[in-house]
FIVEX-687981 format. One record per residue (C-alpha): residue in one letter; x, y, z. Coordinates in steps of 0.5 Angstrom, whole numbers, plus 500, padded with zeros to 3 digits. Layout:
+----+-----+-----+-----+
: aa :  c1 :  c2 :  c3 :
+----+-----+-----+-----+
:  A :   X :   Y :   Z :
...
+----+-----+-----+-----+
This chain:
+----+-----+-----+-----+
: aa :  c1 :  c2 :  c3 :
+----+-----+-----+-----+
:  M : 184 : 488 : 560 :
:  K : 187 : 494 : 562 :
:  K : 192 : 494 : 556 :
:  L : 186 : 492 : 551 :
:  L : 182 : 499 : 554 :
:  E : 189 : 502 : 553 :
:  I : 189 : 500 : 545 :
:  S : 182 : 502 : 544 :
:  L : 183 : 509 : 547 :
:  G : 190 : 509 : 543 :
:  I : 187 : 507 : 536 :
:  V : 181 : 512 : 537 :
:  T : 186 : 517 : 539 :
:  S : 190 : 516 : 533 :
:  V : 184 : 516 : 528 :
:  G : 181 : 523 : 532 :
:  G : 188 : 526 : 531 :
:  F : 191 : 524 : 525 :
:  L : 186 : 528 : 520 :
:  E : 188 : 535 : 522 :
:  V : 188 : 541 : 517 :
:  G : 194 : 539 : 513 :
:  S : 192 : 532 : 511 :
:  M : 185 : 535 : 510 :
:  A : 187 : 541 : 505 :
:  T : 192 : 537 : 502 :
:  A : 188 : 531 : 500 :
:  A : 182 : 535 : 498 :
:  Q : 186 : 539 : 493 :
:  A : 190 : 533 : 491 :
:  G : 183 : 530 : 489 :
:  A : 180 : 536 : 486 :
:  T : 186 : 537 : 481 :
:  F : 188 : 530 : 480 :
:  G : 183 : 525 : 482 :
:  F : 185 : 519 : 485 :
:  Q : 192 : 519 : 482 :
:  L : 195 : 521 : 489 :
:  I : 192 : 516 : 493 :
:  W : 199 : 513 : 493 :
:  A : 202 : 519 : 497 :
:  V : 197 : 518 : 502 :
:  V : 199 : 511 : 503 :
:  L : 206 : 512 : 503 :
:  G : 206 : 517 : 508 :
:  T : 202 : 513 : 512 :
:  I : 207 : 507 : 512 :
:  C : 212 : 512 : 514 :
:  I : 208 : 514 : 520 :
:  I : 206 : 508 : 522 :
:  F : 214 : 506 : 523 :
:  L : 215 : 513 : 526 :
:  V : 210 : 512 : 531 :
:  E : 211 : 505 : 533 :
:  M : 219 : 507 : 534 :
:  A : 217 : 513 : 538 :
:  G : 213 : 509 : 543 :
:  R : 218 : 503 : 543 :
:  F : 224 : 508 : 544 :
:  A : 220 : 511 : 550 :
:  A : 218 : 504 : 553 :
:  V : 225 : 501 : 553 :
:  S : 229 : 507 : 554 :
:  H : 224 : 512 : 558 :
:  H : 227 : 518 : 554 :
:  T : 223 : 522 : 549 :
:  I : 226 : 523 : 543 :
:  S : 228 : 530 : 544 :
:  D : 231 : 528 : 550 :
:  G : 235 : 522 : 547 :
:  I : 238 : 527 : 541 :
:  R : 240 : 532 : 547 :
:  E : 244 : 526 : 551 :
:  R : 246 : 522 : 545 :
:  F : 249 : 528 : 540 :
:  G : 250 : 533 : 545 :
:  F : 247 : 540 : 546 :
:  N : 250 : 544 : 540 :
:  V : 248 : 538 : 535 :
:  S : 241 : 537 : 538 :
:  L : 240 : 545 : 537 :
:  W : 239 : 544 : 529 :
:  P : 233 : 539 : 529 :
:  L : 230 : 543 : 535 :
:  L : 230 : 549 : 531 :
:  A : 228 : 546 : 525 :
:  A : 222 : 542 : 529 :
:  L : 220 : 549 : 532 :
:  L : 220 : 553 : 526 :
:  V : 216 : 548 : 522 :
:  N : 211 : 547 : 528 :
:  F : 210 : 554 : 529 :
:  M : 207 : 554 : 521 :
:  V : 203 : 548 : 523 :
:  L : 200 : 551 : 529 :
:  S : 198 : 558 : 526 :
:  A : 195 : 554 : 520 :
:  E : 191 : 549 : 525 :
:  I : 189 : 556 : 529 :
:  G : 187 : 558 : 522 :
:  G : 183 : 552 : 520 :
:  V : 179 : 553 : 527 :
:  A : 178 : 560 : 525 :
:  I : 175 : 558 : 518 :
:  A : 170 : 553 : 521 :
:  L : 167 : 559 : 525 :
:  E : 167 : 563 : 520 :
:  L : 163 : 558 : 516 :
:  A : 158 : 557 : 522 :
:  T : 157 : 565 : 524 :
:  G : 159 : 569 : 518 :
:  I : 164 : 573 : 522 :
:  G : 171 : 573 : 518 :
:  F : 176 : 568 : 521 :
:  Q : 181 : 574 : 523 :
:  W : 177 : 575 : 529 :
:  W : 177 : 568 : 531 :
:  A : 184 : 567 : 531 :
:  L : 185 : 570 : 538 :
:  P : 179 : 567 : 542 :
:  V : 181 : 560 : 539 :
:  A : 188 : 561 : 542 :
:  L : 186 : 563 : 548 :
:  V : 181 : 557 : 549 :
:  A : 187 : 553 : 547 :
:  W : 191 : 556 : 552 :
:  L : 186 : 555 : 557 :
:  L : 185 : 548 : 556 :
:  L : 193 : 547 : 556 :
:  W : 193 : 551 : 563 :
:  K : 188 : 547 : 566 :
:  G : 187 : 541 : 563 :
:  T : 191 : 534 : 564 :
:  F : 195 : 530 : 559 :
:  G : 189 : 525 : 558 :
:  L : 184 : 530 : 557 :
:  I : 188 : 533 : 551 :
:  E : 190 : 526 : 548 :
:  K : 184 : 522 : 549 :
:  G : 178 : 527 : 551 :
:  V : 179 : 532 : 545 :
:  S : 181 : 527 : 540 :
:  I : 176 : 522 : 541 :
:  L : 171 : 528 : 538 :
:  G : 175 : 528 : 532 :
:  L : 172 : 521 : 530 :
:  V : 167 : 526 : 526 :
:  T : 172 : 526 : 521 :
:  L : 170 : 518 : 519 :
:  C : 164 : 522 : 516 :
:  F : 168 : 522 : 510 :
:  V : 169 : 515 : 509 :
:  V : 162 : 514 : 510 :
:  A : 161 : 519 : 504 :
:  A : 166 : 516 : 500 :
:  V : 163 : 509 : 500 :
:  M : 156 : 512 : 499 :
:  L : 158 : 515 : 492 :
:  K : 160 : 509 : 490 :
:  P : 167 : 510 : 486 :
:  D : 170 : 506 : 481 :
:  W : 174 : 501 : 486 :
:  T : 179 : 499 : 480 :
:  A : 181 : 506 : 479 :
:  V : 182 : 507 : 487 :
:  A : 186 : 502 : 487 :
:  S : 190 : 504 : 481 :
:  G : 191 : 511 : 485 :
:  A : 195 : 507 : 490 :
:  V : 200 : 505 : 485 :
:  P : 205 : 511 : 483 :
:  T : 204 : 514 : 477 :
:  L : 207 : 520 : 472 :
:  P : 203 : 526 : 472 :
:  T : 198 : 527 : 466 :
:  H : 198 : 534 : 466 :
:  D : 201 : 540 : 471 :
:  A : 207 : 536 : 473 :
:  A : 210 : 541 : 478 :
:  S : 203 : 542 : 482 :
:  Y : 203 : 534 : 482 :
:  W : 209 : 533 : 485 :
:  F : 208 : 539 : 490 :
:  M : 202 : 536 : 492 :
:  A : 205 : 529 : 493 :
:  V : 210 : 532 : 497 :
:  S : 205 : 536 : 501 :
:  I : 201 : 530 : 503 :
:  L : 208 : 527 : 505 :
:  G : 209 : 533 : 510 :
:  A : 202 : 533 : 512 :
:  S : 202 : 525 : 513 :
:  I : 209 : 525 : 517 :
:  S : 209 : 531 : 521 :
:  P : 214 : 530 : 526 :
:  Y : 210 : 533 : 532 :
:  L : 206 : 527 : 531 :
:  F : 211 : 522 : 533 :
:  M : 214 : 526 : 538 :
:  F : 208 : 528 : 541 :
:  Y : 207 : 520 : 542 :
:  S : 214 : 519 : 545 :
:  S : 212 : 525 : 550 :
:  G : 205 : 522 : 551 :
:  A : 208 : 515 : 553 :
:  I : 213 : 518 : 558 :
:  E : 207 : 522 : 561 :
:  D : 203 : 515 : 561 :
:  Q : 209 : 512 : 564 :
:  W : 210 : 506 : 559 :
:  D : 215 : 500 : 560 :
:  R : 217 : 494 : 556 :
:  S : 210 : 491 : 558 :
:  Y : 207 : 496 : 553 :
:  L : 211 : 494 : 547 :
:  G : 205 : 490 : 544 :
:  T : 200 : 495 : 546 :
:  N : 205 : 500 : 542 :
:  R : 205 : 496 : 536 :
:  A : 197 : 495 : 535 :
:  I : 196 : 503 : 537 :
:  A : 201 : 505 : 531 :
:  G : 199 : 500 : 526 :
:  L : 191 : 500 : 527 :
:  G : 191 : 508 : 529 :
:  M : 195 : 511 : 523 :
:  A : 192 : 506 : 518 :
:  F : 185 : 508 : 520 :
:  G : 188 : 515 : 520 :
:  G : 190 : 515 : 513 :
:  T : 184 : 511 : 511 :
:  I : 180 : 517 : 513 :
:  S : 185 : 522 : 509 :
:  I : 184 : 517 : 503 :
:  G : 176 : 518 : 504 :
:  V : 177 : 526 : 503 :
:  L : 181 : 525 : 497 :
:  M : 176 : 521 : 494 :
:  V : 170 : 525 : 496 :
:  A : 174 : 531 : 493 :
:  A : 175 : 528 : 487 :
:  L : 168 : 525 : 486 :
:  V : 164 : 531 : 488 :
:  L : 168 : 537 : 487 :
:  A : 170 : 536 : 480 :
:  T : 163 : 534 : 478 :
:  H : 162 : 541 : 480 :
:  G : 167 : 544 : 476 :
:  I : 172 : 546 : 481 :
:  D : 179 : 543 : 479 :
:  Q : 183 : 548 : 484 :
:  V : 182 : 549 : 491 :
:  D : 184 : 556 : 493 :
:  D : 179 : 557 : 498 :
:  Y : 176 : 554 : 504 :
:  H : 169 : 556 : 503 :
:  Q : 169 : 551 : 497 :
:  L : 170 : 545 : 501 :
:  P : 163 : 544 : 505 :
:  L : 161 : 543 : 498 :
:  M : 164 : 536 : 499 :
:  L : 159 : 533 : 504 :
:  I : 153 : 537 : 502 :
:  P : 151 : 533 : 496 :
:  I : 151 : 526 : 500 :
:  F : 148 : 529 : 507 :
:  G : 145 : 535 : 505 :
:  F : 145 : 541 : 510 :
:  W : 148 : 536 : 515 :
:  G : 154 : 535 : 510 :
:  F : 155 : 542 : 512 :
:  V : 154 : 541 : 519 :
:  L : 159 : 535 : 518 :
:  F : 164 : 539 : 515 :
:  V : 165 : 545 : 519 :
:  A : 165 : 540 : 525 :
:  S : 170 : 536 : 522 :
:  L : 174 : 542 : 521 :
:  A : 173 : 545 : 527 :
:  I : 175 : 539 : 532 :
:  A : 180 : 536 : 528 :
:  C : 184 : 543 : 527 :
:  F : 183 : 544 : 535 :
:  G : 185 : 538 : 537 :
:  A : 191 : 539 : 533 :
:  A : 193 : 546 : 536 :
:  L : 193 : 543 : 542 :
:  E : 197 : 537 : 541 :
:  V : 202 : 542 : 537 :
:  G : 202 : 548 : 542 :
:  L : 204 : 542 : 547 :
:  Q : 209 : 539 : 543 :
:  Q : 213 : 546 : 542 :
:  A : 213 : 546 : 550 :
:  Y : 216 : 539 : 550 :
:  L : 221 : 540 : 545 :
:  V : 224 : 546 : 549 :
:  A : 223 : 543 : 555 :
:  Q : 226 : 537 : 554 :
:  G : 231 : 540 : 549 :
:  F : 234 : 545 : 555 :
:  G : 233 : 539 : 560 :
:  W : 227 : 543 : 564 :
:  N : 222 : 540 : 568 :
:  W : 216 : 538 : 564 :
:  G : 209 : 535 : 564 :
:  E : 202 : 537 : 562 :
:  N : 200 : 533 : 568 :
:  L : 204 : 538 : 573 :
:  K : 201 : 544 : 575 :
:  P : 204 : 551 : 571 :
:  R : 207 : 553 : 578 :
:  D : 212 : 547 : 578 :
:  D : 214 : 547 : 570 :
:  P : 214 : 554 : 569 :
:  G : 218 : 555 : 563 :
:  F : 214 : 549 : 560 :
:  S : 208 : 552 : 561 :
:  A : 211 : 559 : 558 :
:  V : 213 : 556 : 552 :
:  Y : 206 : 553 : 550 :
:  T : 203 : 560 : 552 :
:  V : 208 : 564 : 548 :
:  S : 207 : 559 : 542 :
:  L : 199 : 559 : 541 :
:  F : 199 : 567 : 542 :
:  L : 204 : 568 : 537 :
:  A : 202 : 563 : 532 :
:  A : 195 : 567 : 532 :
:  I : 198 : 573 : 530 :
:  P : 199 : 571 : 522 :
:  I : 191 : 569 : 522 :
:  M : 189 : 575 : 525 :
:  L : 193 : 579 : 520 :
:  G : 189 : 576 : 515 :
:  L : 194 : 571 : 512 :
:  D : 190 : 566 : 508 :
:  P : 190 : 559 : 512 :
:  L : 190 : 555 : 506 :
:  K : 196 : 557 : 503 :
:  L : 199 : 557 : 509 :
:  T : 197 : 550 : 510 :
:  I : 200 : 547 : 504 :
:  F : 207 : 551 : 504 :
:  S : 208 : 549 : 511 :
:  M : 206 : 542 : 509 :
:  A : 212 : 542 : 504 :
:  L : 217 : 545 : 508 :
:  T : 215 : 539 : 514 :
:  A : 217 : 534 : 508 :
:  A : 224 : 538 : 507 :
:  S : 225 : 538 : 514 :
:  L : 224 : 531 : 516 :
:  P : 232 : 529 : 515 :
:  L : 234 : 534 : 521 :
:  T : 229 : 530 : 526 :
:  V : 228 : 523 : 523 :
:  I : 236 : 521 : 522 :
:  P : 238 : 523 : 529 :
:  F : 232 : 519 : 531 :
:  L : 234 : 513 : 527 :
:  F : 241 : 513 : 530 :
:  L : 238 : 512 : 537 :
:  L : 233 : 507 : 535 :
:  N : 239 : 503 : 533 :
:  D : 243 : 504 : 539 :
:  K : 244 : 498 : 544 :
:  R : 245 : 503 : 550 :
:  Y : 238 : 506 : 549 :
:  V : 234 : 500 : 546 :
:  G : 238 : 494 : 547 :
:  E : 235 : 488 : 544 :
:  H : 229 : 492 : 541 :
:  R : 233 : 496 : 536 :
:  N : 230 : 497 : 529 :
:  G : 230 : 492 : 523 :
:  I : 233 : 493 : 516 :
:  V : 226 : 493 : 513 :
:  S : 224 : 499 : 518 :
:  N : 230 : 503 : 517 :
:  A : 230 : 502 : 509 :
:  A : 223 : 504 : 509 :
:  V : 223 : 510 : 513 :
:  I : 230 : 513 : 510 :
:  F : 227 : 512 : 503 :
:  I : 220 : 515 : 504 :
:  I : 223 : 521 : 508 :
:  G : 229 : 522 : 502 :
:  L : 224 : 522 : 497 :
:  G : 220 : 527 : 501 :
:  F : 226 : 532 : 502 :
:  V : 228 : 531 : 494 :
:  L : 221 : 533 : 492 :
:  A : 220 : 538 : 497 :
:  V : 227 : 541 : 495 :
:  V : 225 : 541 : 487 :
:  T : 218 : 543 : 488 :
:  I : 218 : 549 : 493 :
:  P : 222 : 554 : 489 :
:  L : 218 : 553 : 483 :
:  Q : 212 : 555 : 487 :
:  I : 215 : 561 : 490 :
:  F : 218 : 563 : 484 :
:  G : 212 : 562 : 480 :
:  G : 215 : 556 : 476 :
:  T : 208 : 552 : 475 :
+----+-----+-----+-----+
């Protein structure tokens, strides 16, 4: 019964935590510009994150190591420093984007400019991390993210052409604006396969003291939770394709356009649901990314760590998430466009994936850590193919976006 409850809570947490500012923004922009054409990118990203989350939980349960801890021990500090720095940089950009997402939601609700909300959002997040427990962050906040299921309800109520939806799940060449198409594809992959998702999951498994008896629970949480999360992202893409395009919006360049997605279906409550979805999803992700920054540094340097410990018992760990949150608020306070930051940071995430995923795959194929629970050929091949595709697309399309090649 305890394991069944753990599975239920884990799936709910995964659904609530999967859709954050990256998934929401990339899916909405892809739907508005390319209709259902980029559903395949969401599907591919979801498959990859299912594999990676399952691997992260299995590695933690069998080896009793987190991913960062394992990489440092297996490859040595000098080698582990590079994936650590790459993850910290990408996470910093994502954290800033998440704070920006909450700030935009508060601007939509109050009319007060988003710049004024960045510091208060960071402060409230810090207070929760300082005073809260891992259970509160992992389950309590993420459960609220179930409000994002309103996008799936809206997509069904719009009665789409399901044949066209199914066709979108099959990769196709773009019919127009090829550079933007591939850049959006790589941004979706980056949003779906954010390293903080599976790295946070491995740290959570250690915090919850998982052992080999949790391997079945882990598979259920990874498969069902991430699949439901991917379904919500597809829901956002479908609603954007069906609603924004009919209102003449084929390019999402401002968060203020996004509430229009739900208003035709739910009226005034559509606006409320969108603001709540954006605020809760982004705030939950900001907590997780801020905490993951602390996990990365503390585990990378071998410090004492744990969200369930008092700050006085892990001062370095607590200092990292404190500094991370307030530094990440600065770009938003200075007026950096949260939407542009989000899309670009998701593409950069895809470009950085080999640095974090490849060392992790070595660990999952090392008998000294996982024994007979090593990866199979299918899981290795699927992850390598998808992150390789994301890396190649990122390397090709990011320069085009920076230098105006589109």
